[in-house]
C-alpha positions in Angstrom: 0.0 0.0 0.0 1.4 3.4 -1.0 2.2 5.9 1.8 -0.5 8.5 0.8 -3.2 5.7 0.8 -2.0 4.5 4.2 -2.1 8.0 5.7 -5.6 8.5 4.3 -6.7 5.2 5.7 -5.4 6.1 9.1 -7.1 9.5 9.0 -10.5 8.2 7.9 -10.3 5.4 10.5 -9.5 7.9 13.3 -12.4 10.1 12.3 -14.8 7.2 12.2 -13.7 6.1 15.6 -14.2 9.5 17.0 -17.8 9.4 15.9 -18.6 5.7 16.7 -16.6 5.3 20.0 -16.9 8.7 21.5 -20.1 7.8 23.3 -18.6 4.7 24.8 -18.8 5.1 28.6 -18.8 1.7 30.2 -16.7 -1.5 30.2 -19.6 -3.4 28.6 -19.5 -0.8 25.7 -15.9 -1.7 24.8 -15.7 -2.5 21.1 -15.7 -6.2 20.2 -15.0 -8.3 17.1 -13.6 -6.4 14.2 -14.1 -3.1 15.9 -11.8 -4.1 18.7 -8.9 -4.3 16.2 -9.4 -0.7 15.3 -8.4 0.2 18.8 -5.8 -2.5 19.5 -4.6 -3.6 16.0 -2.7 -6.8 15.1 1.1 -6.5 14.9 2.2 -4.1 12.1 4.7 -5.1 9.5 7.4 -2.8 10.8 8.3 -2.6 14.5 8.5 0.6 16.5 11.6 2.1 18.2 11.7 1.8 22.0 10.9 5.0 23.8 12.8 5.8 26.9 10.7 5.7 30.1 11.0 6.8 33.7 13.3 4.5 35.8 15.1 3.2 32.7 18.8 2.9 33.2 21.0 4.3 30.3 24.6 4.2 29.3 25.6 7.5 27.9 28.9 7.6 26.0 30.4 10.8 24.8 33.2 10.0 22.3 36.7 10.9 23.6 35.2 12.4 26.7 35.1 9.8 29.5 34.6 12.5 32.1 31.3 13.3 30.5 30.1 9.8 29.9 27.8 7.9 32.3 27.6 4.2 32.9 24.4 4.0 34.9 22.2 7.0 34.3 18.7 6.4 35.8 15.8 8.3 34.3 14.0 10.2 37.0 10.2 10.2 37.5 10.2 13.5 35.7 11.8 11.9 32.7 15.3 13.5 33.1 18.9 12.4 33.4 21.6 14.5 34.9 24.6 15.1 32.7 27.9 16.7 33.7 28.2 20.4 32.5 24.7 20.6 31.1 22.6 19.4 34.0 19.2 17.8 33.6 18.2 16.7 30.1 14.6 15.5 29.3 14.8 12.1 27.6 11.6 10.2 28.4 9.5 9.6 25.4 12.5 9.8 23.1 14.3 7.0 21.2 17.9 6.4 22.2 19.0 8.1 18.9 16.8 11.1 19.6 18.1 11.4 23.1 21.7 11.2 21.9 21.0 14.1 19.5 19.5 16.2 22.3 22.5 15.7 24.5 25.0 16.3 21.7 23.2 19.5 20.8 23.4 20.8 24.4 27.1 19.9 24.7 27.8 21.5 21.3 26.2 24.8 22.3 28.9 25.8 24.7 31.4 23.0 25.6 32.4 20.7 22.7 32.9 20.9 18.9 30.8 18.4 17.1 30.3 16.0 20.0 29.4 12.4 19.3 27.0 10.9 21.8 25.7 7.3 21.9 23.0 6.1 24.3 22.3 2.4 25.1 19.3 1.4 27.2 20.7 -1.0 29.8 17.5 -1.6 31.7 14.2 -0.9 30.0 11.8 -0.7 33.0 9.2 0.9 30.7 8.9 -2.2 28.7 6.4 -3.9 31.0 2.8 -5.0 30.8 0.2 -5.8 33.4 -1.8 -9.0 33.2 -4.6 -9.2 35.8 -8.0 -10.8 36.3 -8.8 -14.5 36.0 -5.2 -15.7 35.4 -3.1 -18.0 37.5 -0.3 -15.6 38.3 -1.3 -11.9 37.7 1.5 -9.3 37.8 3.9 -7.1 35.9 5.9 -8.7 33.1 8.8 -7.5 30.9 8.3 -7.2 27.2 11.1 -8.5 25.0 10.4 -8.0 21.3 7.0 -8.5 19.8 4.2 -9.8 22.0 0.7 -10.9 21.1 -2.3 -11.3 23.4 -2.0 -15.1 23.6 1.6 -14.7 24.7 0.7 -12.0 27.3 -1.8 -14.2 29.0 0.7 -17.1 28.9 3.1 -15.0 30.8 0.6 -15.1 33.7 0.5 -18.9 33.5 -2.7 -18.8 31.5 -6.4 -18.2 32.4 -8.1 -19.9 35.4 -10.9 -22.4 34.9 -13.3 -19.6 35.8 -12.0 -17.2 33.2 -14.4 -15.9 30.5 -12.2 -16.2 27.4 -14.6 -14.1 25.3 -14.2 -11.2 27.7 -10.5 -10.3 27.6 -9.9 -6.5 27.8 -6.8 -4.7 26.6 -6.4 -1.2 28.0 -3.8 1.2 26.5 -2.9 4.8 27.2 -1.6 7.1 24.5 -0.9 10.8 25.0 -2.9 10.8 28.2 -5.9 9.2 26.7 -7.0 5.7 27.7 -8.4 3.3 25.1 -9.9 -0.2 25.6 -11.1 -3.1 23.5 -12.6 -6.5 24.2 -11.2 -9.7 22.6 -12.3 -13.3 22.3 -9.3 -15.3 23.4 -10.9 -18.6 22.4 -11.4 -17.4 18.8 -7.7 -16.2 18.7 -6.5 -19.6 19.9 -8.5 -21.4 17.2 -7.1 -19.1 14.5 -10.5 -17.5 13.8 -9.4 -14.0 14.8 -6.1 -12.1 14.6 -3.9 -11.9 17.7 -3.6 -8.2 18.7 -0.2 -6.8 19.5 0.4 -5.9 23.2 2.7 -2.9 23.7 4.7 -1.9 26.7 2.5 -0.2 29.3 -0.7 -2.1 28.2 -3.0 -3.7 30.8 -4.6 -7.1 30.0 -7.7 -8.0 32.0 -9.0 -11.5 31.7 -12.7 -11.8 32.7 -15.2 -9.0 32.5 -16.1 -9.0 36.2 -12.5 -8.3 37.2 -12.2 -5.7 34.5 -15.2 -3.9 35.9 -13.7 -4.0 39.4 -10.4 -2.5 38.3 -11.8 0.1 35.9 -14.7 1.0 38.1 -17.1 0.1 35.4 -16.0 3.1 33.4 -14.3 3.3 30.1 -12.6 6.6 29.3 -12.3 8.4 26.0 -11.4 5.9 23.2 -10.4 7.4 19.8 -6.7 8.0 20.3 -5.3 4.6 19.3 -7.5 4.0 16.4 -5.9 6.9 14.5 -2.9 4.6 13.8 -5.0 1.6 12.5 -4.5 0.3 9.0 -7.0 -2.0 7.5 -6.4 -5.7 8.3 -4.5 -7.5 5.5 -6.8 -9.8 3.6 -9.7 -9.0 5.8 -8.5 -11.0 8.7 
């Protein structure tokens, strides 16, 4: 699909979701079936760069400047790291490459000529998901690479015998807006429905009654995630 067509598809989908999902106010109203994949889509063809998060631990290397380099720079709750000479630098929400450019730019303003900065994420605390509800071992789990809903539930040792597999909620927050969608895990297991991609920061809730308890029965504004949706390949 050509890039202009993809962009138009995303725009139209986002507008449609703003209309169709804007009135969604309760957990029971969460989109289901094909509509759920407009909120939490299947894995895209191209992966996304990791974005630095609070509490991540970074290695910052300034070429030929060991005194300015840091081995274990922890990102503060405010999303900053403290660098020699230039003080606090906001890095949360940036990729390692973008953060490197920001630090290099600040060092180059007053202290160094054409500084070369490299950042490596040593500990990606932000790459975690929550799995709760009717699962055997609910909790926080690290995300390494791509992760689907089936794998996410498996991290929690699978659903309990009381779990309602047709009522598995995925909650995602993007730019301060929470979005949620309901999936049928049994259909995904049988290959009758796509397996949605679970991203760092997502919450997976197995069983509607538990989802209602955690979310208080309310479902906040939804349209944000749908703006990035591209039509499913082959009508999956």
